[in-house]
N, CA and C atoms as a LAMMPS dump frame, in Angstrom:
ITEM: TIMESTEP
0
ITEM: NUMBER OF ATOMS
420
ITEM: BOX BOUNDS ff ff ff
-5.0000000000000000e+02 5.0000000000000000e+02
-5.0000000000000000e+02 5.0000000000000000e+02
-5.0000000000000000e+02 5.0000000000000000e+02
ITEM: ATOMS id mol type element x y z
1 1 1 N 0.531 -1.627 0.138
2 1 2 C 0.043 -0.239 -0.07
3 1 3 C 1.03 1.187 0.061
4 2 1 N 0.659 2.392 -0.529
5 2 2 C 1.338 3.371 -0.609
6 2 3 C 1.712 3.812 0.885
7 3 1 N 2.692 5.255 0.635
8 3 2 C 2.272 5.991 1.586
9 3 3 C 2.367 7.37 1.284
10 4 1 N 2.386 8.045 2.84
11 4 2 C 1.997 9.1 1.96
12 4 3 C 1.576 9.773 1.247
13 5 1 N 0.361 10.102 1.111
14 5 2 C -0.189 10.833 0.576
15 5 3 C -1.948 10.255 0.881
16 6 1 N -3.223 10.576 -0.28
17 6 2 C -4.179 9.346 0.139
18 6 3 C -4.29 8.284 -0.795
19 7 1 N -4.77 7.405 0.007
20 7 2 C -5.418 6.258 -0.736
21 7 3 C -6.389 5.146 -0.23
22 8 1 N -7.264 5.786 -1.299
23 8 2 C -8.309 5.232 -1.433
24 8 3 C -8.822 3.857 -0.983
25 9 1 N -9.647 3.638 -0.731
26 9 2 C -10.112 1.874 -0.149
27 9 3 C -11.251 1.323 -1.008
28 10 1 N -11.986 0.656 -1.803
29 10 2 C -13.25 0.678 -2.398
30 10 3 C -13.77 -0.53 -1.132
31 11 1 N -14.409 -0.177 -0.398
32 11 2 C -14.904 -0.928 1.177
33 11 3 C -16.25 -1.564 0.802
34 12 1 N -16.94 -3.204 0.478
35 12 2 C -17.848 -3.806 0.136
36 12 3 C -18.818 -2.953 1.161
37 13 1 N -19.934 -3.552 0.462
38 13 2 C -21.727 -2.874 1.216
39 13 3 C -21.779 -4.118 2.081
40 14 1 N -21.489 -5.474 2.903
41 14 2 C -21.064 -5.891 3.58
42 14 3 C -20.209 -5.999 4.935
43 15 1 N -19.517 -4.921 4.946
44 15 2 C -18.622 -4.209 6.21
45 15 3 C -20.422 -5.063 6.781
46 16 1 N -19.362 -5.263 8.04
47 16 2 C -19.965 -4.916 9.256
48 16 3 C -19.276 -4.274 10.59
49 17 1 N -18.506 -3.912 10.186
50 17 2 C -18.086 -3.144 11.679
51 17 3 C -16.133 -2.786 11.427
52 18 1 N -15.618 -1.41 11.494
53 18 2 C -14.056 -1.497 11.031
54 18 3 C -14.211 -0.686 12.337
55 19 1 N -12.324 -1.458 12.914
56 19 2 C -11.962 -0.748 13.894
57 19 3 C -10.549 -1.344 14.187
58 20 1 N -9.544 -0.053 14.688
59 20 2 C -8.206 -0.698 15.082
60 20 3 C -8.386 -1.977 15.607
61 21 1 N -6.904 -2.551 15.802
62 21 2 C -6.641 -3.582 16.724
63 21 3 C -5.053 -4.226 16.233
64 22 1 N -4.354 -4.468 17.623
65 22 2 C -2.534 -4.892 17.049
66 22 3 C -3.489 -6.853 17.015
67 23 1 N -2.45 -7.443 16.499
68 23 2 C -2.388 -8.374 16.337
69 23 3 C -1.051 -9.022 17.302
70 24 1 N -1.71 -9.265 17.895
71 24 2 C -0.615 -9.963 19.71
72 24 3 C -0.393 -11.775 19.521
73 25 1 N 0.608 -12.067 19.597
74 25 2 C 1.185 -13.977 19.385
75 25 3 C 0.768 -14.387 20.802
76 26 1 N -0.284 -15.505 20.265
77 26 2 C -0.781 -16.457 21.326
78 26 3 C -0.386 -17.747 21.273
79 27 1 N 1.016 -18.529 21.705
80 27 2 C 1.295 -19.851 21.576
81 27 3 C 1.503 -19.892 19.92
82 28 1 N 0.949 -20.826 19.427
83 28 2 C 1.159 -21.071 17.907
84 28 3 C 0.431 -20.358 17.274
85 29 1 N -0.767 -19.114 17.275
86 29 2 C -1.301 -18.402 16.604
87 29 3 C -1.553 -17.238 16.831
88 30 1 N -2.108 -16.091 16.514
89 30 2 C -1.9 -14.797 16.729
90 30 3 C -3.377 -14.685 16.684
91 31 1 N -3.576 -13.423 17.813
92 31 2 C -5.027 -12.905 17.491
93 31 3 C -5.437 -11.693 17.712
94 32 1 N -6.608 -11.202 16.941
95 32 2 C -7.251 -10.225 16.437
96 32 3 C -7.66 -9.651 17.871
97 33 1 N -7.982 -9.001 18.76
98 33 2 C -9.488 -8.883 19.96
99 33 3 C -10.306 -7.481 18.706
100 34 1 N -11.693 -8.427 18.824
101 34 2 C -12.31 -7.441 18.806
102 34 3 C -13.354 -6.691 19.841
103 35 1 N -12.689 -5.156 19.493
104 35 2 C -13.841 -4.13 20.819
105 35 3 C -15.345 -4.915 20.863
106 36 1 N -15.143 -4.847 22.337
107 36 2 C -16.606 -5.268 22.772
108 36 3 C -17.503 -4.595 22.726
109 37 1 N -17.66 -2.965 22.085
110 37 2 C -18.808 -2.011 21.858
111 37 3 C -19.59 -2.814 20.562
112 38 1 N -18.581 -4.184 20.002
113 38 2 C -18.959 -4.318 18.496
114 38 3 C -20.005 -5.439 18.876
115 39 1 N -19.465 -5.704 19.643
116 39 2 C -20.781 -7.026 20.089
117 39 3 C -21.587 -6.493 21.156
118 40 1 N -21.552 -5.534 22.177
119 40 2 C -22.405 -5.064 22.033
120 40 3 C -23.715 -4.207 21.235
121 41 1 N -22.952 -4.082 20.023
122 41 2 C -23.926 -2.852 19.094
123 41 3 C -24.622 -3.913 18.693
124 42 1 N -24.458 -5.043 18.754
125 42 2 C -24.7 -6.144 17.251
126 42 3 C -24.01 -5.82 16.266
127 43 1 N -23.076 -5.674 15.969
128 43 2 C -22.206 -5.355 14.771
129 43 3 C -21.893 -6.647 14.325
130 44 1 N -21.507 -7.738 15.677
131 44 2 C -20.73 -8.734 15.743
132 44 3 C -21.386 -9.894 16.377
133 45 1 N -21.625 -10.688 15.98
134 45 2 C -22.301 -12.041 17.355
135 45 3 C -21.226 -12.932 17.399
136 46 1 N -20.522 -12.732 18.382
137 46 2 C -19.74 -14.031 19.059
138 46 3 C -18.973 -15.327 18.771
139 47 1 N -20.539 -15.77 18.706
140 47 2 C -20.553 -17.594 17.967
141 47 3 C -20.761 -16.999 16.258
142 48 1 N -20.02 -16.378 15.784
143 48 2 C -20.493 -16.339 14.259
144 48 3 C -18.923 -16.661 13.717
145 49 1 N -19.02 -16.533 12.479
146 49 2 C -17.634 -16.514 11.657
147 49 3 C -17.457 -15.817 10.533
148 50 1 N -16.564 -15.023 10.448
149 50 2 C -16.038 -13.701 9.884
150 50 3 C -15.343 -13.823 9.017
151 51 1 N -15.292 -13.075 7.923
152 51 2 C -14.57 -13.066 7.116
153 51 3 C -13.696 -12.056 7.376
154 52 1 N -12.537 -11.461 7.446
155 52 2 C -11.801 -10.67 7.731
156 52 3 C -10.695 -10.358 6.951
157 53 1 N -10.2 -9.191 6.81
158 53 2 C -9.557 -8.222 5.822
159 53 3 C -8.525 -7.545 6.88
160 54 1 N -7.04 -7.474 6.485
161 54 2 C -6.224 -6.492 7.09
162 54 3 C -5.953 -5.547 6.564
163 55 1 N -5.702 -4.149 6.932
164 55 2 C -5.596 -3.209 6.001
165 55 3 C -4.212 -2.108 7.258
166 56 1 N -3.129 -2.046 6.52
167 56 2 C -2.034 -1.105 7.219
168 56 3 C -2.608 -0.293 7.99
169 57 1 N -1.496 0.162 9.273
170 57 2 C -2.369 1.745 9.469
171 57 3 C -1.598 2.194 9.299
172 58 1 N -1.765 3.476 8.606
173 58 2 C -1.297 4.642 7.805
174 58 3 C -0.067 5.094 8.792
175 59 1 N -0.181 5.263 10.428
176 59 2 C 1.008 5.892 11.071
177 59 3 C 0.746 4.461 13.2
178 60 1 N 1.391 3.78 12.276
179 60 2 C 1.524 3.206 13.924
180 60 3 C 1.847 3.12 14.584
181 61 1 N 2.303 4.313 14.746
182 61 2 C 2.952 4.445 15.814
183 61 3 C 2.293 5.627 16.606
184 62 1 N 1.377 6.177 16.221
185 62 2 C 0.828 7.425 16.851
186 62 3 C -0.967 7.051 17.491
187 63 1 N -0.269 7.998 18.382
188 63 2 C -1.61 7.572 19.453
189 63 3 C -2.882 7.877 18.972
190 64 1 N -4.159 7.66 19.577
191 64 2 C -5.477 7.819 19.465
192 64 3 C -5.54 9.761 19.836
193 65 1 N -6.1 10.466 18.742
194 65 2 C -6.89 11.031 19.388
195 65 3 C -7.96 10.981 20.745
196 66 1 N -7.818 11.643 21.947
197 66 2 C -8.372 10.974 23.069
198 66 3 C -9.148 12.449 22.984
199 67 1 N -9.818 13.552 22.449
200 67 2 C -10.43 14.384 23.079
201 67 3 C -11.512 14.664 21.891
202 68 1 N -11.413 13.847 21.121
203 68 2 C -12.563 13.424 20.447
204 68 3 C -13.484 11.997 20.385
205 69 1 N -13.401 11.686 21.273
206 69 2 C -13.607 10.234 21.742
207 69 3 C -15.122 10.344 22.17
208 70 1 N -16.172 9.47 21.179
209 70 2 C -17.583 8.474 21.789
210 70 3 C -17.813 8.396 23.287
211 71 1 N -18.671 8.792 23.531
212 71 2 C -18.71 8.152 25.056
213 71 3 C -18.707 6.923 25.309
214 72 1 N -18.608 6.97 26.602
215 72 2 C -18.912 5.148 26.594
216 72 3 C -19.295 4.502 26.476
217 73 1 N -19.699 3.584 26.348
218 73 2 C -21.378 2.345 26.351
219 73 3 C -22.164 2.936 24.599
220 74 1 N -21.459 3.816 23.646
221 74 2 C -21.884 4.117 22.679
222 74 3 C -20.543 4.171 21.482
223 75 1 N -20.895 3.133 20.533
224 75 2 C -20.968 2.86 18.845
225 75 3 C -19.669 4.319 18.159
226 76 1 N -18.711 3.939 17.812
227 76 2 C -18.011 4.7 17.547
228 76 3 C -17.956 5.026 16.317
229 77 1 N -18.108 6.455 15.742
230 77 2 C -18.344 6.454 14.083
231 77 3 C -17.605 5.725 13.493
232 78 1 N -18.597 5.23 12.302
233 78 2 C -17.47 4.076 11.154
234 78 3 C -16.334 5.535 10.444
235 79 1 N -16.783 6.475 10.926
236 79 2 C -15.939 7.298 9.615
237 79 3 C -15.406 8.07 10.196
238 80 1 N -13.91 9.225 9.369
239 80 2 C -13.559 9.317 10.234
240 80 3 C -12.608 11.222 9.52
241 81 1 N -12.954 12.065 10.061
242 81 2 C -12.688 13.028 9.444
243 81 3 C -11.807 13.156 8.284
244 82 1 N -11.795 13.806 7.055
245 82 2 C -11.119 13.641 5.475
246 82 3 C -10.602 12.299 5.573
247 83 1 N -11.599 10.934 5.003
248 83 2 C -11.75 9.921 4.542
249 83 3 C -12.634 9.884 4.258
250 84 1 N -12.468 9.803 3.002
251 84 2 C -13.419 9.207 1.601
252 84 3 C -14.233 8.194 1.449
253 85 1 N -15.143 8.669 1.263
254 85 2 C -16.021 7.257 0.969
255 85 3 C -16.773 7.117 -0.708
256 86 1 N -17.266 6.662 -1.306
257 86 2 C -17.977 6.829 -2.224
258 86 3 C -19.7 6.256 -2.113
259 87 1 N -20.621 7.242 -1.605
260 87 2 C -21.652 6.443 -1.115
261 87 3 C -22.974 7.076 -2.178
262 88 1 N -24.454 6.19 -1.743
263 88 2 C -25.658 6.711 -2.565
264 88 3 C -26.345 7.287 -2.045
265 89 1 N -26.209 8.726 -1.994
266 89 2 C -27.5 8.865 -1.847
267 89 3 C -28.886 8.078 -1.4
268 90 1 N -29.284 7.794 -0.462
269 90 2 C -31.696 7.491 -0.715
270 90 3 C -31.907 8.283 -0.121
271 91 1 N -32.023 9.398 0.466
272 91 2 C -32.865 10.424 0.974
273 91 3 C -32.085 11.688 0.259
274 92 1 N -33.403 12.694 0.79
275 92 2 C -33.071 14.025 1.216
276 92 3 C -33.345 14.397 2.366
277 93 1 N -32.87 15.794 3.699
278 93 2 C -33.371 15.775 4.802
279 93 3 C -34.177 16.548 4.384
280 94 1 N -34.335 16.995 6.023
281 94 2 C -36.067 18.203 6.088
282 94 3 C -34.893 19.932 5.219
283 95 1 N -34.04 19.557 5.781
284 95 2 C -33.11 20.7 4.738
285 95 3 C -32.826 20.933 3.526
286 96 1 N -32.854 19.981 3.065
287 96 2 C -32.586 19.458 1.848
288 96 3 C -31.612 19.038 1.354
289 97 1 N -30.679 18.4 2.366
290 97 2 C -29.506 17.945 1.889
291 97 3 C -29.61 16.597 1.69
292 98 1 N -28.858 15.933 1.377
293 98 2 C -28.965 14.601 0.734
294 98 3 C -28.542 13.356 2.084
295 99 1 N -28.667 12.619 2.345
296 99 2 C -28.349 11.809 3.078
297 99 3 C -28.711 10.128 2.485
298 100 1 N -27.029 10.039 3.176
299 100 2 C -26.051 8.4 2.473
300 100 3 C -25.807 7.676 3.747
301 101 1 N -26.323 6.839 3.992
302 101 2 C -26.109 5.449 4.948
303 101 3 C -25.273 4.797 5.031
304 102 1 N -24.13 4.409 5.611
305 102 2 C -23.141 3.689 6.284
306 102 3 C -23.133 2.484 7.165
307 103 1 N -22.037 1.499 7.369
308 103 2 C -22.169 0.664 8.342
309 103 3 C -23.419 0.998 9.295
310 104 1 N -23.668 -0.177 9.575
311 104 2 C -25.176 0.234 11.26
312 104 3 C -26.004 1.718 11.196
313 105 1 N -26.385 1.337 9.242
314 105 2 C -27.178 2.727 9.818
315 105 3 C -26.403 4.34 9.867
316 106 1 N -25.55 4.498 9.981
317 106 2 C -24.733 5.522 9.863
318 106 3 C -25.048 6.942 9.149
319 107 1 N -25.762 7.848 9.025
320 107 2 C -25.489 8.589 8.976
321 107 3 C -24.672 9.877 8.037
322 108 1 N -24.41 9.954 6.51
323 108 2 C -22.985 10.681 5.992
324 108 3 C -24.149 11.891 5.415
325 109 1 N -24.34 13.105 5.797
326 109 2 C -25.175 14.095 5.426
327 109 3 C -24.727 14.657 4.28
328 110 1 N -24.834 14.966 3.056
329 110 2 C -24.519 15.543 1.896
330 110 3 C -25.377 16.644 1.136
331 111 1 N -24.855 17.729 1.492
332 111 2 C -25.32 19.02 1.206
333 111 3 C -25.544 18.641 -1.026
334 112 1 N -26.474 19.565 -1.23
335 112 2 C -26.288 19.58 -3.291
336 112 3 C -26.463 18.145 -4.019
337 113 1 N -26.721 17.126 -2.738
338 113 2 C -27.142 16.12 -3.493
339 113 3 C -28.44 15.622 -3.504
340 114 1 N -28.625 14.754 -4.756
341 114 2 C -29.771 14.293 -5.622
342 114 3 C -30.349 12.794 -4.586
343 115 1 N -31.6 12.352 -4.841
344 115 2 C -31.642 10.829 -4.512
345 115 3 C -30.925 10.501 -5.748
346 116 1 N -30.405 9.046 -5.259
347 116 2 C -29.943 7.988 -6.561
348 116 3 C -28.745 8.683 -7.04
349 117 1 N -28.332 9.56 -6.038
350 117 2 C -27.332 10.276 -6.469
351 117 3 C -25.329 8.924 -6.277
352 118 1 N -24.826 8.313 -6.996
353 118 2 C -23.9 7.782 -6.381
354 118 3 C -22.462 8.804 -6.264
355 119 1 N -21.466 9.49 -5.225
356 119 2 C -21.273 10.591 -5.054
357 119 3 C -20.154 10.138 -4.386
358 120 1 N -18.519 10.82 -4.759
359 120 2 C -17.543 10.368 -3.767
360 120 3 C -17.286 11.72 -2.915
361 121 1 N -17.206 11.568 -1.326
362 121 2 C -17.33 12.444 -0.606
363 121 3 C -16.002 12.796 0.602
364 122 1 N -15.505 13.489 0.504
365 122 2 C -14.558 14.025 1.459
366 122 3 C -15.103 14.106 3.227
367 123 1 N -15.173 13.594 4.233
368 123 2 C -15.85 13.59 5.475
369 123 3 C -15.609 14.516 5.822
370 124 1 N -15.895 15.534 6.126
371 124 2 C -15.878 16.748 6.385
372 124 3 C -15.674 17.168 8.138
373 125 1 N -16.841 16.481 8.617
374 125 2 C -17.52 16.651 10.249
375 125 3 C -17.453 15.342 10.95
376 126 1 N -17.261 15.235 12.203
377 126 2 C -17.891 13.874 12.833
378 126 3 C -18.53 14.186 13.588
379 127 1 N -19.716 14.002 13.84
380 127 2 C -20.488 13.533 15.404
381 127 3 C -20.821 12.466 15.833
382 128 1 N -21.287 11.842 17.146
383 128 2 C -21.651 11.037 17.242
384 128 3 C -22.755 9.599 16.772
385 129 1 N -23.192 11.258 15.922
386 129 2 C -24.594 10.428 15.153
387 129 3 C -25.103 10.453 13.676
388 130 1 N -23.811 11.3 13.461
389 130 2 C -23.668 11.86 11.782
390 130 3 C -22.554 12.355 11.676
391 131 1 N -22.199 12.136 9.71
392 131 2 C -21.294 12.873 9.358
393 131 3 C -21.771 13.783 8.431
394 132 1 N -20.696 14.916 7.838
395 132 2 C -21.446 15.825 6.883
396 132 3 C -19.862 15.668 5.665
397 133 1 N -20.353 14.948 4.327
398 133 2 C -19.549 14.832 3.84
399 133 3 C -19.119 16.069 2.407
400 134 1 N -18.547 16.658 1.832
401 134 2 C -18.534 17.837 1.102
402 134 3 C -18.34 16.558 -1.216
403 135 1 N -19.149 16.939 -1.535
404 135 2 C -18.884 16.387 -2.972
405 135 3 C -17.671 16.227 -3.47
406 136 1 N -16.444 15.3 -3.852
407 136 2 C -15.729 15.092 -4.676
408 136 3 C -15.807 15.458 -5.869
409 137 1 N -16.489 14.132 -5.961
410 137 2 C -16.779 13.776 -7.604
411 137 3 C -18.014 13.415 -7.918
412 138 1 N -18.795 13.609 -8.652
413 138 2 C -20.582 12.83 -8.688
414 138 3 C -20.595 12.177 -9.806
415 139 1 N -21.662 11.199 -9.531
416 139 2 C -21.485 10.159 -10.411
417 139 3 C -20.465 9.189 -10.169
418 140 1 N -19.931 8.246 -9.897
419 140 2 C -18.92 8.006 -9.969
420 140 3 C -19.185 6.201 -9.52
């Protein structure tokens, strides 16, 4: 994967959750721990079998930003500010903005978008229950 600069990754609509985790040795195997919140929110069934994809962290030595943490017990937003996403506009909000839904029904508000458009957006603002995205390319 290229380093330095923006990398775009197409994510399947089947994605149930996305989190960062370390790979740790455990005898003759390696373990990736699933955060408790993913079980508690129903994204993952602890008895289920899943396909796992590993994506190299862009800055493995960086510490998470504690200033914008979601309150304990609530699921983390599935997007981050600055992230690029391809989304389909499913609805129009009360103020006329496009509404797209991603993992776990999380809402991305996209101004100047119309129902049915598939757009490339940059996430500009992230809140615990919604995000705002700016259109980069239309009809992708």
